C-alpha positions as a printed Julia matrix, in Angstrom:
758×3 Matrix{Float64}:
  -6.48  -54.81  -36.66
  -4.63  -54.47  -33.35
  -6.43  -53.23  -30.27
  -4.26  -50.12  -30.18
  -5.97  -49.04  -33.39
  -9.07  -48.28  -31.31
  -8.02  -45.69  -28.67
 -10.37  -44.11  -26.16
 -11.86  -40.94  -27.6
 -11.48  -37.76  -25.53
 -14.48  -35.5   -26.12
 -13.83  -31.78  -26.33
 -16.15  -29.82  -24.04
 -18.2   -27.04  -25.63
 -19.58  -23.9   -24.02
 -23.08  -25.03  -24.96
 -22.71  -28.27  -22.98
 -23.58  -26.43  -19.77
 -27.32  -25.86  -19.71
 -29.48  -24.14  -17.12
 -30.85  -26.74  -14.7
 -34.55  -27.25  -14.21
 -35.38  -25.16  -11.15
 -37.49  -27.09   -8.69
 -38.88  -24.65   -6.2
 -39.03  -26.05   -2.68
 -42.47  -26.73   -1.32
 -43.61  -25.84    2.16
 -41.4   -27.04    5.01
 -42.36  -30.59    5.93
 -43.7   -31.45    9.37
 -42.55  -34.7    10.99
 -45.26  -34.75   13.62
 -47.3   -32.25   15.58
 -45.5   -29.38   17.29
 -47.7   -28.82   20.3
 -46.99  -27.4    23.73
 -45.84  -30.79   24.99
 -43.24  -31.2    22.22
 -41.91  -27.68   22.75
 -41.66  -28.16   26.52
 -39.91  -31.51   26.09
 -37.17  -29.98   23.93
 -36.83  -26.98   26.23
 -36.47  -29.36   29.19
 -33.72  -31.21   27.32
 -31.96  -27.89   26.74
 -32.26  -27.06   30.44
 -30.69  -30.41   31.3
 -27.85  -29.66   28.88
 -27.41  -26.3    30.6
 -27.21  -28.0    33.99
 -24.7   -30.55   32.66
 -22.34  -27.81   31.47
 -22.9   -25.4    34.39
 -19.64  -26.26   36.17
 -17.73  -26.22   32.88
 -19.01  -22.73   32.06
 -17.99  -21.5    35.49
 -14.46  -22.78   34.97
 -14.16  -21.69   31.31
 -16.73  -18.89   30.89
 -15.48  -17.67   27.5
 -15.51  -21.09   25.77
 -18.68  -22.54   24.2
 -19.82  -26.07   24.9
 -20.94  -28.45   22.15
 -24.43  -29.95   21.96
 -25.5   -32.99   19.95
 -28.86  -32.62   18.18
 -30.23  -35.89   16.84
 -32.72  -35.73   13.97
 -35.57  -38.12   13.35
 -34.66  -40.86   10.88
 -37.16  -39.62    8.32
 -35.78  -36.06    8.51
 -32.18  -36.62    7.42
 -32.33  -35.04    3.96
 -30.52  -31.71    3.72
 -33.79  -29.92    2.91
 -34.99  -30.79    6.42
 -31.9   -29.55    8.24
 -33.02  -27.28   11.14
 -31.02  -24.28    9.87
 -33.81  -21.83   10.66
 -33.6   -22.89   14.29
 -29.86  -23.46   14.73
 -28.49  -20.09   13.66
 -25.6   -17.8    14.53
 -27.79  -16.01   17.08
 -28.78  -19.29   18.81
 -26.54  -22.35   18.51
 -24.83  -22.53   15.08
 -24.04  -25.85   13.42
 -20.3   -26.64   13.48
 -20.22  -30.3    12.4
 -21.82  -33.72   12.42
 -21.17  -37.15   13.86
 -23.08  -40.18   12.62
 -25.97  -39.86   10.17
 -28.5   -37.46   11.63
 -26.32  -36.28   14.52
 -25.62  -32.53   14.34
 -23.07  -30.72   16.51
 -23.77  -27.12   17.51
 -21.77  -24.48   19.34
 -23.56  -23.5    22.54
 -23.08  -20.55   24.86
 -25.35  -19.76   27.82
 -26.86  -16.87   25.89
 -27.27  -18.95   22.74
 -29.03  -21.78   24.59
 -31.38  -19.26   26.18
 -32.28  -17.81   22.78
 -32.75  -21.27   21.3
 -35.04  -22.28   24.15
 -37.09  -19.13   23.69
 -37.36  -19.72   19.95
 -38.47  -23.32   20.42
 -41.01  -22.2    22.98
 -42.56  -19.26   21.12
 -41.92  -19.33   17.36
 -44.97  -19.36   15.1
 -43.07  -19.27   11.81
 -43.62  -22.28    9.55
 -39.99  -23.19    8.84
 -38.74  -23.12   12.46
 -41.8   -25.11   13.5
 -40.95  -27.71   10.85
 -37.37  -27.69   12.19
 -38.68  -28.42   15.69
 -40.65  -31.39   14.36
 -37.49  -32.83   12.8
 -35.6   -33.05   16.13
 -35.54  -36.33   18.02
 -33.48  -35.21   21.04
 -30.96  -32.69   22.37
 -28.1   -33.75   24.64
 -24.56  -32.77   25.65
 -21.64  -33.89   23.53
 -19.6   -36.32   25.63
 -16.1   -37.31   24.55
 -16.47  -40.72   26.23
 -19.46  -41.63   24.03
 -17.89  -40.58   20.74
 -14.43  -42.06   20.68
 -12.92  -43.76   17.66
 -11.12  -46.42   19.72
 -12.23  -48.91   22.31
 -12.38  -47.67   25.9
 -10.06  -50.5    26.94
  -7.21  -49.06   24.9
  -7.34  -45.91   27.02
  -7.18  -47.9    30.24
  -3.53  -48.7    29.58
  -1.01  -46.76   31.64
   1.57  -44.37   30.27
   0.43  -44.14   26.66
   0.73  -41.26   24.22
  -2.54  -39.48   23.55
  -3.78  -37.61   20.52
  -5.98  -34.71   21.61
  -8.16  -32.69   19.26
 -10.2   -29.6    20.1
 -13.38  -28.47   18.39
 -13.39  -26.09   15.46
 -16.15  -23.58   16.16
 -15.51  -21.83   12.81
 -14.46  -18.71   14.73
 -10.76  -17.93   15.01
 -11.07  -16.09   18.31
 -12.99  -18.92   19.99
 -10.6   -21.53   18.61
  -7.58  -19.62   19.94
  -9.16  -19.32   23.39
  -9.86  -23.06   23.43
  -6.3   -23.99   22.47
  -4.75  -21.62   25.0
  -7.04  -22.86   27.78
  -6.26  -26.5    26.96
  -2.49  -25.97   27.07
  -2.82  -24.11   30.37
  -5.11  -26.77   31.85
  -2.8   -29.6    30.78
   0.15  -27.75   32.3
  -1.73  -27.56   35.62
  -2.01  -31.35   35.47
   1.72  -31.7    34.91
   1.4   -32.44   31.18
   3.26  -30.46   28.53
   1.36  -30.75   25.27
   3.1   -30.87   21.91
   1.19  -29.13   19.11
   0.97  -31.19   15.92
  -0.58  -30.33   12.56
  -2.21  -32.58    9.99
  -1.45  -30.47    6.97
  -3.5   -27.3     7.37
  -5.61  -28.87   10.12
  -4.44  -27.68   13.5
  -5.71  -27.88   17.1
  -4.15  -31.32   17.5
  -1.9   -32.09   20.44
   0.22  -34.99   21.61
   0.42  -35.83   25.29
   3.23  -38.33   25.89
   3.13  -40.99   28.61
  -0.08  -40.01   30.38
  -1.51  -42.03   33.27
  -5.18  -42.94   33.78
  -5.9   -40.19   36.31
  -4.62  -37.46   34.03
  -6.48  -38.95   31.05
  -9.73  -38.69   32.97
  -9.01  -35.1    33.95
  -8.2   -34.09   30.38
 -11.51  -35.53   29.21
 -13.32  -32.96   31.34
 -12.02  -30.03   29.26
 -14.97  -28.2    27.73
 -13.42  -27.67   24.3
 -12.34  -31.26   23.75
 -13.55  -33.11   20.65
 -11.53  -36.32   20.98
  -8.91  -37.96   23.15
  -7.51  -41.23   21.83
  -4.32  -43.25   21.9
  -1.9   -41.96   19.29
  -2.42  -44.36   16.33
   0.54  -46.29   15.0
   1.27  -47.94   11.66
   3.44  -50.73   10.34
   3.96  -52.62    7.08
   0.85  -54.81    7.24
  -1.16  -55.42   10.39
  -0.13  -58.96   11.21
   3.34  -60.43   11.38
   5.02  -60.48    7.97
   5.24  -63.94    6.5
   7.84  -64.71    3.88
   9.81  -67.77    2.86
  13.12  -67.79    1.04
  12.83  -70.28   -1.81
  15.83  -69.52   -3.99
  17.87  -66.74   -5.56
  16.98  -64.07   -8.11
  19.04  -63.75  -11.28
  18.76  -61.44  -14.29
  16.24  -63.71  -15.99
  13.83  -63.11  -13.09
  14.67  -59.41  -12.68
  16.39  -57.94  -15.72
  17.97  -54.48  -15.44
  16.09  -51.45  -16.78
  16.1   -51.08  -20.55
  18.17  -47.94  -21.32
  15.86  -47.2   -24.28
  12.78  -46.93  -22.08
  11.75  -43.91  -20.0
  10.25  -45.53  -16.93
   7.83  -43.83  -14.56
   8.67  -43.45  -10.87
   6.88  -44.73   -7.78
   7.68  -43.5    -4.29
   7.75  -46.35   -1.76
   7.04  -45.42    1.87
   8.15  -48.55    3.69
  10.91  -50.3     5.62
  13.56  -49.56    3.01
  15.25  -51.56    0.26
  18.14  -53.88    1.06
  21.39  -52.3    -0.22
  22.7   -55.8    -0.98
  19.9   -56.63   -3.41
  22.1   -55.76   -6.35
  19.58  -56.71   -9.02
  17.08  -54.21   -7.6
  19.59  -51.39   -7.17
  19.46  -50.22  -10.84
  15.75  -49.54  -10.37
  16.32  -47.15   -7.45
  16.81  -43.53   -8.48
  16.87  -41.94   -5.04
  16.8   -42.85   -1.36
  15.54  -41.06    1.76
  16.29  -42.67    5.11
  14.5   -41.65    8.3
  15.79  -44.69   10.22
  19.4   -45.46   11.11
  20.77  -48.33    9.02
  21.46  -50.57   12.03
  17.78  -50.31   13.08
  16.4   -51.37    9.7
  14.86  -54.63    8.51
  14.49  -54.2     4.76
  12.56  -57.41    4.02
   9.11  -55.89    3.49
  10.24  -52.79    1.61
  12.5   -54.81   -0.68
   9.69  -57.16   -1.72
   7.27  -54.27   -2.3
   9.86  -52.53   -4.49
  10.6   -55.75   -6.37
   6.97  -56.03   -7.44
   7.01  -52.45   -8.73
  10.16  -53.14  -10.75
   9.31  -56.57  -12.11
   6.23  -58.4   -10.79
   5.6   -60.18  -14.08
   9.09  -61.63  -14.54
   9.6   -62.4   -10.84
   6.43  -64.5   -10.95
   7.73  -66.53  -13.9
   5.79  -64.44  -16.46
   2.44  -65.49  -15.03
  -0.16  -63.57  -17.04
  -2.02  -62.65  -13.86
   0.77  -60.29  -12.87
   1.02  -57.03  -14.85
   4.14  -56.23  -16.84
   3.98  -52.59  -15.73
   7.37  -51.5   -14.41
   8.57  -48.37  -12.65
  11.69  -47.02  -11.05
  11.65  -46.23   -7.35
  12.27  -43.51   -4.79
  13.02  -45.53   -1.66
  11.8   -43.89    1.58
  12.71  -45.77    4.75
  10.38  -44.96    7.65
   9.89  -48.19    9.66
  12.31  -49.61   12.2
  12.74  -53.34   12.69
   9.94  -54.87   14.79
   8.52  -51.45   15.58
   5.4   -49.53   14.67
   5.55  -45.83   13.81
   3.34  -43.33   15.57
   1.01  -41.32   13.37
   2.43  -37.88   14.14
   5.94  -39.01   13.21
   4.77  -40.63    9.96
   2.85  -37.51    8.96
   5.87  -35.31    9.65
   7.97  -37.57    7.39
   5.42  -37.38    4.56
   5.23  -33.6     4.87
   9.01  -33.51    4.53
   9.62  -36.05    1.78
   6.77  -35.52   -0.7
   7.67  -31.9    -1.59
  11.26  -33.05   -2.16
  10.19  -35.33   -5.01
   7.86  -33.57   -7.47
   8.94  -36.17  -10.04
   6.94  -38.77   -8.09
   3.25  -38.76   -9.01
   2.35  -42.12   -7.45
   3.19  -43.07   -3.86
   2.88  -46.66   -2.65
   1.72  -47.08    0.97
   1.74  -50.8     1.81
   1.04  -50.03    5.44
  -1.85  -49.74    7.83
  -3.11  -49.49   11.36
  -4.23  -52.47   13.39
  -7.85  -51.36   13.8
 -10.63  -51.12   11.26
 -11.9   -47.83    9.9
 -14.82  -46.15   11.6
 -18.32  -46.76   10.32
 -18.99  -43.04    9.91
 -15.77  -41.11   10.57
 -12.76  -40.69    8.28
  -9.44  -41.02   10.07
  -7.2   -38.0    10.57
  -4.46  -39.73    8.57
  -6.86  -40.29    5.68
  -7.92  -36.63    5.74
  -4.25  -35.62    5.77
  -3.53  -37.72    2.66
  -6.54  -36.16    0.93
  -5.01  -32.73    1.53
  -1.56  -33.86    0.35
  -3.19  -35.18   -2.82
  -4.66  -31.74   -3.49
  -1.51  -29.82   -2.61
   0.94  -31.91   -4.63
  -1.4   -33.5    -7.22
  -0.19  -37.0    -6.47
  -2.0   -40.32   -6.16
  -1.59  -42.46   -3.06
  -2.11  -46.18   -3.61
  -2.83  -47.82   -0.26
  -3.22  -51.39    1.0
  -6.65  -52.19    2.41
  -4.9   -54.05    5.25
  -4.69  -57.66    6.41
  -6.67  -59.44    9.08
  -5.39  -62.45   11.01
  -8.85  -64.05   11.08
  -8.73  -66.05    7.85
 -12.07  -66.22    6.02
 -13.38  -68.37    3.19
 -15.25  -66.95    0.25
 -18.13  -66.19    0.2
 -17.71  -64.57    3.59
 -20.26  -64.51    6.37
 -20.62  -61.4     8.49
 -19.13  -62.93   11.62
 -16.52  -60.22   12.13
 -19.11  -57.45   12.68
 -16.94  -54.91   10.89
 -13.67  -55.83   12.63
 -12.22  -56.8     9.23
 -13.03  -53.49    7.52
 -10.28  -51.59    5.73
  -7.72  -50.02    8.04
  -6.5   -46.42    8.08
  -5.3   -44.76    5.9
  -7.17  -46.93    3.38
 -10.25  -44.83    4.14
  -8.73  -41.86    2.29
 -11.28  -40.77   -0.31
  -8.75  -39.3    -2.76
  -6.51  -42.37   -2.68
  -6.83  -45.69   -4.47
  -7.23  -48.54   -1.97
  -6.27  -52.06   -3.01
  -7.54  -55.4    -1.71
  -6.0   -58.8    -2.41
  -7.05  -61.7    -4.63
  -5.82  -65.29   -4.63
  -3.46  -65.85   -7.56
  -3.55  -69.65   -7.18
  -4.96  -72.32   -4.89
  -4.54  -75.9    -3.75
  -6.69  -78.4    -1.88
  -6.11  -76.68    1.47
  -6.56  -73.09    0.36
  -9.44  -71.07    1.76
  -9.95  -69.18   -1.51
 -10.12  -70.3    -5.11
  -8.02  -68.55   -7.73
  -9.48  -65.11   -8.41
 -11.45  -64.96   -5.17
 -10.64  -62.48   -2.38
  -7.62  -63.56   -0.34
  -8.56  -65.0     3.08
  -6.72  -62.22    4.95
  -7.77  -59.21    2.87
  -9.71  -56.54    4.74
 -12.97  -55.57    3.08
 -15.3   -52.61    2.79
 -17.17  -50.47    2.86
 -15.22  -47.48    4.04
 -16.77  -44.88    6.34
 -20.25  -43.76    5.29
 -20.58  -46.68    2.83
 -18.02  -45.28    0.41
 -16.7   -48.17   -1.73
 -13.39  -49.43   -0.34
 -11.29  -51.03   -1.66
 -11.97  -49.62   -5.1
  -9.86  -52.28   -6.84
  -8.16  -55.58   -6.12
  -5.07  -57.38   -7.37
  -3.18  -60.58   -6.65
  -1.76  -60.83   -3.13
  -1.55  -64.54   -2.34
  -3.62  -67.32   -0.77
  -3.33  -69.58    2.26
  -4.95  -72.3     4.35
  -6.86  -71.75    7.58
  -3.63  -71.94    9.59
  -1.76  -69.55    7.29
   0.18  -72.04    5.11
   0.86  -70.44    1.74
   3.54  -72.57    0.04
   3.12  -72.34   -3.75
   0.05  -70.09   -3.4
   1.87  -66.87   -2.43
   3.39  -64.02   -4.41
   7.05  -64.11   -5.48
   9.38  -61.15   -5.16
  12.98  -60.29   -4.54
  14.06  -60.13   -0.91
  17.25  -59.1     0.9
  20.54  -60.17   -0.66
  18.93  -61.07   -4.01
  16.89  -63.89   -2.45
  13.68  -65.07   -4.09
  10.92  -64.95   -1.49
   7.35  -66.14   -1.39
   4.95  -64.04    0.62
   1.35  -62.87    0.91
  -0.62  -59.81    1.94
  -2.47  -56.79    0.6
   0.94  -55.12    0.91
   1.97  -57.04   -2.21
  -1.21  -56.49   -4.23
  -0.79  -52.74   -3.77
   2.52  -52.27   -5.67
   1.02  -54.02   -8.71
  -1.58  -51.25   -8.94
   0.99  -48.55   -8.1
   3.11  -49.63  -11.07
   0.06  -49.66  -13.35
  -0.95  -46.18  -12.18
   2.56  -44.82  -12.74
   2.76  -46.29  -16.25
  -0.61  -44.77  -17.2
   0.41  -41.42  -15.76
   3.69  -41.46  -17.66
   2.04  -42.38  -20.97
  -0.65  -39.71  -20.78
   1.21  -36.8   -19.2
   1.86  -33.95  -21.63
   2.56  -30.25  -21.29
  -0.78  -29.43  -22.95
  -2.75  -31.97  -20.93
  -1.03  -32.91  -17.66
  -2.2   -36.13  -16.07
  -4.28  -35.81  -12.93
  -4.85  -38.29  -10.11
  -8.57  -38.32  -10.95
  -7.91  -39.26  -14.58
  -5.6   -42.13  -13.63
  -7.94  -43.33  -10.91
 -10.9   -43.28  -13.31
  -9.01  -45.16  -16.02
  -7.87  -47.92  -13.64
 -11.29  -48.37  -12.06
 -13.07  -48.27  -15.41
 -10.73  -50.86  -16.9
 -11.53  -53.08  -13.9
 -15.26  -52.48  -14.32
 -15.2   -53.42  -18.01
 -13.21  -56.61  -17.4
 -15.04  -57.81  -14.28
 -18.25  -59.67  -13.77
 -21.28  -57.66  -12.76
 -20.73  -55.6    -9.62
 -23.23  -56.64   -6.95
 -23.88  -55.9    -3.29
 -22.38  -59.33   -2.53
 -19.09  -58.54   -4.27
 -18.37  -54.81   -4.06
 -17.03  -54.8    -0.49
 -14.4   -57.47   -1.28
 -13.65  -57.09   -5.0
 -14.29  -53.37   -5.29
 -15.01  -52.61   -8.93
 -12.63  -55.37  -10.05
  -9.0   -55.86  -11.05
  -7.36  -53.21  -13.28
  -6.18  -54.44  -16.65
  -2.92  -53.61  -18.4
  -2.2   -50.33  -20.14
  -3.44  -51.5   -23.55
  -6.81  -52.59  -22.16
  -7.08  -49.42  -20.06
  -6.53  -47.07  -23.03
  -7.91  -49.0   -26.0
 -11.16  -50.59  -27.09
 -12.24  -53.73  -28.88
 -13.92  -53.14  -32.27
 -17.35  -53.91  -30.76
 -16.83  -51.29  -28.04
 -16.17  -47.58  -27.73
 -15.09  -45.63  -24.65
 -15.43  -41.86  -24.45
 -13.74  -39.66  -21.86
 -15.2   -36.38  -20.61
 -13.22  -34.07  -18.32
 -15.28  -31.06  -17.38
 -16.02  -28.44  -14.76
 -19.46  -28.6   -13.17
 -20.72  -25.24  -12.01
 -22.25  -25.02   -8.55
 -25.78  -23.71   -8.63
 -25.35  -22.75  -12.25
 -25.54  -25.01  -15.26
 -25.69  -28.77  -15.57
 -23.54  -30.59  -18.11
 -25.63  -32.13  -20.87
 -24.75  -33.71  -24.23
 -27.43  -34.63  -26.74
 -28.2   -36.17  -29.1
 -25.75  -38.84  -27.95
 -24.31  -40.83  -30.89
 -25.36  -44.47  -31.06
 -23.89  -46.91  -33.59
 -26.4   -48.14  -36.17
 -25.46  -51.75  -35.44
 -26.82  -51.33  -31.9
 -30.31  -50.45  -33.15
 -32.88  -53.17  -33.68
 -35.31  -53.1   -36.59
 -37.76  -51.38  -34.23
 -35.15  -48.73  -33.41
 -34.41  -49.96  -29.89
 -30.91  -49.75  -28.37
 -29.48  -53.22  -27.73
 -26.18  -53.45  -25.86
 -24.37  -52.46  -22.65
 -23.51  -49.08  -21.14
 -20.84  -48.74  -18.45
 -19.78  -45.47  -16.81
 -17.19  -44.49  -14.19
 -16.96  -41.02  -12.69
 -14.13  -39.85  -10.41
 -13.84  -36.47   -8.76
 -12.32  -34.84   -5.69
 -15.15  -33.3    -3.69
 -14.82  -30.4    -1.31
 -14.19  -31.88    2.14
 -14.59  -30.77    5.74
 -13.39  -33.04    8.54
 -15.63  -31.25   11.06
 -18.57  -33.01    9.44
 -17.68  -36.62   10.19
 -20.38  -38.53    8.29
 -20.71  -35.63    5.84
 -16.99  -35.23    5.13
 -17.65  -35.16    1.38
 -19.37  -31.82    0.87
 -20.09  -32.01   -2.87
 -21.57  -34.79   -4.96
 -21.48  -35.54   -8.68
 -24.24  -37.59  -10.28
 -24.27  -38.93  -13.84
 -27.29  -39.91  -15.9
 -27.66  -41.53  -19.32
 -31.19  -41.68  -20.65
 -33.94  -39.42  -21.94
 -36.75  -37.12  -20.91
 -40.02  -38.76  -19.95
 -43.45  -37.14  -19.73
 -44.62  -37.16  -16.1
 -48.19  -36.48  -15.02
 -48.59  -34.63  -11.73
 -51.2   -35.2    -9.07
 -53.08  -32.16  -10.31
 -53.26  -33.5   -13.85
 -50.47  -31.27  -15.17
 -47.76  -32.72  -17.38
 -44.05  -32.02  -17.4
 -40.88  -33.57  -18.77
 -38.38  -35.09  -16.36
 -35.0   -36.62  -17.12
 -35.02  -40.38  -16.56
 -31.65  -42.15  -16.44
 -31.71  -45.68  -17.83
 -28.28  -46.58  -16.43
 -28.37  -47.09  -12.65
 -25.48  -46.89  -10.21
 -23.61  -50.19   -9.81
 -24.55  -52.18   -7.89
 -28.13  -51.22   -8.71
 -29.48  -53.22   -5.74
 -27.53  -51.02   -3.3
 -30.75  -50.05   -1.53
 -31.23  -53.69   -0.56
 -27.93  -53.52    1.31
 -28.29  -50.23    3.13
 -31.14  -48.23    4.56
 -32.49  -45.41    2.42
 -31.1   -42.63    4.6
 -27.68  -44.25    4.51
 -27.75  -44.28    0.73
 -28.72  -40.61    0.67
 -25.98  -39.66    3.09
 -23.35  -42.24    2.2
 -22.9   -43.97   -1.18
 -24.56  -41.03   -2.91
 -21.61  -38.87   -1.82
 -18.95  -41.31   -2.96
 -16.15  -39.64   -4.99
 -16.06  -42.69   -7.26
 -19.2   -44.1    -8.8
 -19.81  -46.77  -11.4
 -22.94  -47.22  -13.49
 -24.0   -50.23  -15.52
 -26.95  -51.4   -17.61
 -27.48  -54.19  -20.13
 -30.38  -54.13  -22.56
 -30.54  -57.63  -24.1
 -34.06  -57.09  -25.46
 -33.49  -53.46  -26.31
 -34.78  -50.21  -24.86
 -36.9   -47.74  -26.79
 -34.92  -44.52  -26.44
 -34.64  -42.58  -29.67
 -32.59  -39.63  -28.42
 -30.08  -40.45  -25.71
 -28.81  -37.72  -23.38
 -25.8   -37.65  -21.07
 -26.15  -35.46  -17.97
 -23.86  -34.6   -15.05
 -24.65  -32.35  -12.14
 -23.12  -31.32   -8.83
 -24.94  -30.8    -5.54
 -23.65  -29.67   -2.15
 -24.39  -30.15    1.52
 -26.84  -27.98    3.43
 -24.33  -25.69    5.21
 -21.92  -25.27    2.28
 -22.02  -21.87    0.63
 -21.7   -21.71   -3.15
 -18.0   -22.47   -3.82
 -15.87  -20.07   -5.83
 -14.45  -22.85   -8.0
 -16.4   -25.36  -10.1
 -16.29  -29.08   -9.39
 -13.98  -30.93  -11.79
 -15.04  -34.44  -12.8
 -13.65  -37.18  -15.05
 -16.16  -39.48  -16.72
 -15.47  -42.6   -18.78
 -18.43  -43.97  -20.74
 -18.33  -47.27  -22.6
 -20.89  -48.63  -25.06
 -20.46  -52.29  -25.87
 -22.26  -54.69  -28.22
 -23.52  -58.12  -27.22
 -21.37  -59.86  -29.82
 -17.79  -59.33  -31.0
 -18.64  -58.9   -34.68
 -20.52  -55.6   -34.38
 -18.49  -52.53  -35.54
 -19.49  -50.29  -32.66
 -16.25  -48.29  -32.56
 -16.16  -47.27  -36.21
 -19.89  -46.58  -36.48
 -19.86  -44.41  -33.34
 -16.94  -42.41  -34.74
 -18.99  -41.86  -37.91
 -22.04  -40.83  -35.89
 -20.0   -38.34  -33.84
 -18.56  -36.83  -37.03
 -22.04  -36.44  -38.49
 -23.36  -34.47  -35.53
 -20.25  -32.33  -35.16
 -18.63  -33.76  -32.05
 -14.92  -32.97  -31.78
 -12.8   -35.73  -30.26
  -9.18  -36.81  -30.24
  -7.39  -40.05  -29.52
  -6.3   -40.42  -25.91
  -2.87  -41.49  -27.18
  -2.4   -38.69  -29.71
   0.9   -37.63  -28.07
   2.31  -41.06  -27.3
   3.42  -44.23  -28.95
   2.36  -47.44  -27.24
   4.79  -50.35  -27.22
   3.4   -53.72  -28.29
């Protein structure tokens, strides 16, 4: 039987799948050390020093609060220990975070006085516990919390991006913005207001000298002042070699019998003289005058969307996914594009093209993403994703420091993914070597020497996937190890870069979207993202802490492998709402094929799971940008004996997050505050000797950050769960279908509305 005879099964969600969670009542507030007179006086003294630091600022801007940074002890970072009984609306309310354990609070003179009094006199248990959790209190200083190196601000006459604090109070925010504009005007600077989607309080100050920069930094309401970021196609000089000409055997025209999906390409434009590529272009938007364009990069990116497989001489490594193109020209020749201009273009062009569900961004900034802060551009793309329900596929970026595999940590994070590859809603793509020779730094299938790696901010997995983007030697020679695509004037060019791995995934995403999109069940970015990542997870070797930052979860497979199973495997898809503070999702008994049971009744096989969701976000909370978290468990209830001799049942998941040794890579508090909150998670377990679980249960639940009120809307999540046998001859698919029928599960084929070409 053909593989397409075994489609993924979509499980219908029942009302009874949402069960009341086990309520765990919080114990007494935990103390992190004695709270004696000396501790109280020390914190009050720190508050007095903060008061003195801001005294002149308050005199100049008496109706604007300052911002204080409260650092928690390392052992007190869990949300249950957050000092919310101490930092209240009547004292100094929490308005955001910085790095793990660094809380930002809004501080007026009156509020600081009340906070000092409370620290000094409270006898209540919870505020006392809050006091014990605090390591130190200090002023927020813009100079100590900048995203870019200080040296970049030392340059003369640069454009600045200025951002004021959000105090979660419209009146205060308006006073801050008005005072900033007035203050800048007094310095001879006329600020230009810019918005990042719905996020406001951003300003651009063009051509500012060092003296004015220093003066602007003294404004009390200032959160950040940085050089205006800029972007270009790839972050080191484009390398390409013309090696011949393209004819219709290498890039055939579109088949008139096929309805192709569409990918939007935000790039340097497509050469109008590349006649073989022209039939694939359905629309064109130009934001750059024709005489200022260099279409080399954009043409090659588009060529790989239209025909990567044929252009690379039908090499099986390159997918045969094909899409038509909306060509959006944004980059001038030999020129980077400032962030505010690029964002304005995206806000203009994306609503014009609702037919485009996948946008290819083979571009990036020249600096690596922050360790704990998501870039403004990334946050903007996350909002655009939500507004227009589109998927951005983004290059992880290139680094000019070529590295062999396995890599040593000599770059100290300088080779991390670049913005906007840190976008949590988007799919970020790293590069793999598609071939190698004696001088190549990577072997075939290993990460390309130039490909930027993860993790993203707060240990979120980036890139999520990889694809083929070329290989080279230590000095950048890539002849016969690069990627082939069409260039200007129908030339055949060889090139390399994450820019050219990205369109391979964009085309795959568009094809999946097109196949699955129906009026009754419209495709969603989360569904497509989950399918691509899960197909990579199934096809890849085991995900480990040594591989995840470079390979992601693996390389996505073609549409047949993404949507269909082998006979010894079954994949189930669950798309469900998870109710905040209400009911957990639970399915039991979970059907297990008889062939996967040993004579003793143990389960013997593999379980792989991928969950994708779009959490609530808040950019004010830098390291806590993701405000909701979805966890998945597959296991059973175990009888647990308490310290007092009592017994209770507790759910015990047998399938850990992948990589399961994540805690060996990061500190415990970083796991709790970082990877735990990742909007994509994979889980994997193999049981070669079997595991004695008679009744399997699947559980999903959603949690939220400390300051987040119960949301009005549930959290939507897409889960793909695969059960696979050790050997190819076991009829897992058919026996699981029988088991589901016996217990009354209702499922349908994922392809029930489509016909897959073979």
